[in-house]
C-alpha positions as CSV (number, residue, x, y, z in Angstrom):
1,X,-8.3,22.9,-41.0
2,X,-5.3,20.7,-40.2
3,X,-5.4,17.5,-38.3
4,X,-4.6,17.9,-34.7
5,X,-1.8,15.8,-33.0
6,X,-4.6,13.9,-31.1
7,X,-6.5,13.2,-34.1
8,X,-3.2,11.9,-35.8
9,X,-2.7,9.6,-32.7
10,X,-6.3,8.3,-32.7
11,X,-6.3,7.7,-36.6
12,X,-6.6,3.9,-37.3
13,X,-3.3,2.4,-37.9
14,X,-1.2,5.2,-36.7
15,X,0.0,3.5,-33.6
16,X,2.8,1.1,-33.7
17,X,2.9,-1.8,-31.0
18,X,6.4,-2.8,-29.7
19,X,7.1,-5.9,-27.7
20,X,9.9,-5.9,-25.2
21,X,10.7,-9.2,-23.3
22,X,10.7,-9.6,-19.6
23,X,12.9,-12.3,-18.6
24,X,13.3,-14.8,-15.7
25,X,16.8,-14.2,-14.7
26,X,17.3,-17.1,-12.2
27,X,18.8,-20.3,-13.1
28,X,21.0,-21.0,-16.4
29,X,20.3,-18.8,-19.1
30,X,17.4,-16.4,-19.8
31,X,13.8,-17.7,-19.7
32,X,11.1,-15.6,-21.1
33,X,8.5,-14.5,-18.6
34,X,6.2,-12.3,-20.6
35,X,6.2,-9.4,-23.1
36,X,5.4,-5.8,-22.3
37,X,3.6,-4.1,-25.1
38,X,4.8,-0.7,-25.7
39,X,3.3,1.8,-28.2
40,X,4.9,4.3,-30.5
41,X,3.0,7.3,-31.9
42,X,2.3,8.2,-35.5
43,X,5.6,8.1,-37.6
44,X,7.1,11.6,-38.5
45,X,5.4,13.4,-35.6
46,X,6.8,14.5,-32.3
47,X,4.4,11.8,-30.8
48,X,6.4,9.1,-32.4
49,X,8.3,9.1,-29.2
50,X,6.3,7.3,-26.5
51,X,7.6,9.8,-23.8
52,X,6.3,12.9,-25.8
53,X,3.1,11.2,-26.9
54,X,2.0,10.3,-23.5
55,X,3.0,13.6,-21.8
56,X,0.9,15.4,-24.5
57,X,-2.0,12.8,-23.9
58,X,-1.8,13.5,-20.1
59,X,-1.7,17.4,-20.5
60,X,-4.9,17.1,-22.8
61,X,-6.5,14.7,-20.3
62,X,-7.1,12.2,-23.0
63,X,-5.8,9.1,-21.3
64,X,-9.0,7.3,-21.8
65,X,-9.2,7.6,-25.7
66,X,-5.6,6.8,-26.1
67,X,-5.4,4.0,-23.6
68,X,-8.4,2.4,-25.6
69,X,-6.5,2.8,-28.8
70,X,-3.2,1.4,-27.4
71,X,-4.9,-1.5,-25.8
72,X,-6.7,-2.4,-29.1
73,X,-3.5,-2.2,-31.2
74,X,-1.7,-4.3,-28.4
75,X,-4.5,-7.0,-28.6
76,X,-4.5,-7.2,-32.3
77,X,-0.7,-7.5,-32.6
78,X,-0.5,-10.1,-29.7
79,X,-2.8,-12.4,-31.5
80,X,-0.1,-13.1,-34.0
81,X,2.2,-14.3,-31.5
82,X,3.1,-18.0,-31.2
83,X,2.9,-20.1,-28.2
84,X,0.4,-18.0,-26.1
85,X,3.0,-15.8,-24.3
86,X,1.9,-13.6,-21.3
87,X,1.3,-10.0,-22.3
88,X,1.3,-6.8,-20.3
89,X,-0.5,-3.6,-21.3
90,X,-0.1,-0.2,-19.9
91,X,-3.1,1.6,-18.6
92,X,-3.4,4.9,-16.8
93,X,-4.9,4.7,-13.4
94,X,-7.0,7.9,-14.3
95,X,-8.5,5.7,-17.1
96,X,-9.7,3.2,-14.8
97,X,-11.3,5.8,-12.6
98,X,-13.0,7.9,-15.2
99,X,-14.2,5.0,-17.6
100,X,-16.5,2.5,-16.1
101,X,-16.7,0.5,-19.2
102,X,-12.8,0.3,-19.9
103,X,-12.6,-3.2,-18.0
104,X,-15.5,-4.7,-20.0
105,X,-14.2,-3.4,-23.3
106,X,-10.7,-4.6,-22.6
107,X,-12.0,-8.1,-21.9
108,X,-14.0,-7.8,-25.1
109,X,-10.8,-6.8,-27.1
110,X,-8.9,-9.8,-25.7
111,X,-11.7,-12.2,-26.4
112,X,-12.0,-10.9,-30.0
113,X,-8.3,-11.5,-30.5
114,X,-8.3,-15.0,-28.6
115,X,-6.3,-13.9,-25.9
116,X,-7.2,-15.5,-22.4
117,X,-7.6,-13.2,-19.5
118,X,-4.9,-15.2,-17.5
119,X,-2.3,-14.3,-20.1
120,X,-2.9,-10.7,-19.4
121,X,-1.2,-8.3,-16.9
122,X,-2.3,-4.5,-16.7
123,X,0.6,-2.4,-15.8
124,X,-0.9,0.7,-13.8
125,X,0.6,4.1,-14.7
126,X,-0.1,7.2,-12.7
127,X,1.3,10.5,-12.7
128,X,-1.3,12.2,-10.4
129,X,-2.8,10.7,-7.4
130,X,-6.4,9.2,-8.1
131,X,-9.2,11.3,-7.0
132,X,-11.7,8.5,-6.7
133,X,-10.2,5.6,-4.9
134,X,-13.6,3.8,-4.8
135,X,-13.9,3.8,-8.5
136,X,-10.2,2.4,-8.8
137,X,-11.0,-0.4,-6.4
138,X,-14.0,-1.2,-8.3
139,X,-12.0,-1.4,-11.5
140,X,-9.2,-3.4,-10.0
141,X,-11.7,-5.9,-8.5
142,X,-13.2,-6.4,-12.0
143,X,-9.8,-7.1,-13.5
144,X,-8.8,-9.5,-10.8
145,X,-12.2,-11.2,-10.9
146,X,-11.7,-11.8,-14.6
147,X,-8.4,-13.4,-14.1
148,X,-6.0,-10.5,-15.0
149,X,-2.8,-9.7,-12.8
150,X,-1.8,-6.2,-11.9
151,X,1.5,-4.6,-11.8
152,X,2.5,-1.1,-10.6
153,X,4.8,0.6,-13.0
154,X,7.7,2.9,-12.3
155,X,7.9,2.1,-8.7
156,X,10.5,4.4,-6.9
157,X,9.5,7.4,-9.4
158,X,6.7,9.7,-9.5
159,X,3.3,8.6,-8.1
160,X,4.1,5.0,-7.8
161,X,4.6,5.4,-4.2
162,X,3.5,3.7,-1.0
163,X,-0.2,5.1,-1.3
164,X,-0.5,3.6,-4.7
165,X,0.9,0.2,-3.5
166,X,-1.6,0.4,-0.7
167,X,-4.6,1.2,-2.8
168,X,-3.7,-1.3,-5.6
169,X,-1.9,-4.2,-3.8
170,X,-0.4,-5.2,-7.1
171,X,0.9,-8.7,-8.0
172,X,4.2,-7.1,-9.3
173,X,6.2,-4.1,-8.6
174,X,8.2,-2.8,-11.7
175,X,11.2,-0.9,-10.3
176,X,11.8,2.2,-12.4
177,X,15.1,2.2,-14.4
178,X,16.4,5.3,-12.4
179,X,16.6,3.2,-9.4
180,X,18.2,0.2,-11.2
181,X,20.7,1.8,-13.5
182,X,24.1,2.2,-11.6
183,X,23.0,0.3,-8.5
184,X,26.2,-1.9,-8.7
185,X,28.2,1.1,-7.7
186,X,25.6,3.0,-5.6
187,X,24.8,1.9,-2.0
188,X,21.8,4.1,-1.9
189,X,20.3,2.6,-4.9
190,X,21.0,-0.9,-3.3
191,X,19.1,0.3,-0.1
192,X,16.1,1.6,-2.2
193,X,16.1,-1.8,-4.1
194,X,16.4,-3.7,-0.7
195,X,13.4,-1.8,0.7
196,X,11.2,-2.7,-2.3
197,X,12.1,-6.4,-2.2
198,X,11.2,-6.4,1.5
199,X,7.9,-4.5,0.7
200,X,7.1,-7.0,-2.1
201,X,7.6,-9.9,0.1
202,X,5.1,-8.6,2.5
203,X,2.5,-7.9,-0.3
204,X,3.2,-11.2,-1.8
205,X,4.2,-9.4,-5.0
206,X,6.9,-10.1,-7.7
207,X,9.7,-7.7,-8.2
208,X,10.7,-6.7,-11.9
209,X,13.7,-4.6,-12.5
210,X,13.5,-2.4,-15.5
211,X,16.3,-0.7,-17.5
212,X,18.9,-3.4,-17.0
213,X,21.7,-2.2,-19.3
214,X,24.9,-3.4,-17.5
215,X,26.1,-6.9,-16.4
216,X,27.1,-5.5,-13.1
217,X,23.6,-4.1,-12.4
218,X,22.2,-7.6,-13.5
219,X,24.4,-9.3,-10.9
220,X,23.3,-6.7,-8.2
221,X,19.5,-7.2,-8.8
222,X,20.1,-10.9,-8.9
223,X,22.1,-10.8,-5.5
224,X,19.1,-9.0,-4.0
225,X,16.7,-11.8,-5.0
226,X,15.1,-9.9,-7.9
227,X,14.6,-12.6,-10.5
228,X,12.6,-10.9,-13.1
229,X,14.0,-8.1,-15.4
230,X,14.0,-6.2,-18.7
231,X,16.3,-3.7,-20.4
232,X,18.2,-3.1,-23.5
233,X,20.9,-5.5,-22.5
234,X,18.5,-8.4,-22.3
235,X,16.2,-7.5,-25.3
236,X,15.1,-4.3,-26.9
237,X,11.5,-3.5,-27.9
238,X,10.7,-5.1,-31.2
239,X,8.0,-4.8,-33.8
240,X,5.7,-7.7,-34.2
241,X,7.3,-8.5,-37.5
242,X,10.8,-8.6,-36.0
243,X,9.6,-10.6,-33.0
244,X,8.0,-13.2,-35.1
245,X,11.4,-13.8,-37.0
246,X,13.1,-14.2,-33.6
247,X,10.4,-15.7,-31.5
248,X,12.2,-19.1,-31.5
249,X,15.1,-17.5,-29.7
250,X,12.7,-16.8,-26.8
251,X,10.8,-20.1,-26.7
252,X,10.8,-21.0,-23.0
253,X,8.4,-22.2,-20.2
254,X,6.0,-19.2,-19.5
255,X,6.1,-18.1,-15.8
256,X,2.6,-16.9,-15.6
257,X,0.0,-19.5,-14.7
258,X,-3.6,-19.9,-15.4
259,X,-5.9,-18.4,-12.8
């Protein structure tokens, strides 16, 4: 009997962590804010693409097991980074709702890899509205009490909508690349970005622009007061090996502070 795709994904060592820098865009030059740890699936399979892998995982309702594997892989790789940079890891909201032990296990993984909680941000991903808001609030309280920060991913797309912002009250709103790309020539995208900036101000949240690929878009988000961003123009996802070779290029004061 052959190995299923899920078994291949969960096989130890099959996941590849990739680190994409998030920069503070204000001032002169780029200053490193943090790294988002992204995950690629088993090489040579359809799940090597993160989009394919996580769509498959969601259809199989296996977010909990795969999120655990991805976080473990991210922590082990992040332990090799110099200068104690801040790290964000992606976690499905459904995982926090369904797995009562996930937060304590995440904290254990961080401790085992000498990563202090103040360095960590959990990026919340949701493709369906959470069915148990009370369990979600419990998990979010546990994360905040431990000193972690919360970011809501893909704002302006999918389920990262007003209800999720109200339920999660995140420390950061990550604006989906669909809203950001082409904003320099699209008044409607600018209006959407302006509304997100105003909303973030009310919630005392930071705004991070994803998918920056053109200088004109970078100028536009800066003009709107968005000072954090990531995208291929600024820095592509890198393996831990590549990042270690290039880490001196990104040495800068870290923007996340101890809790």
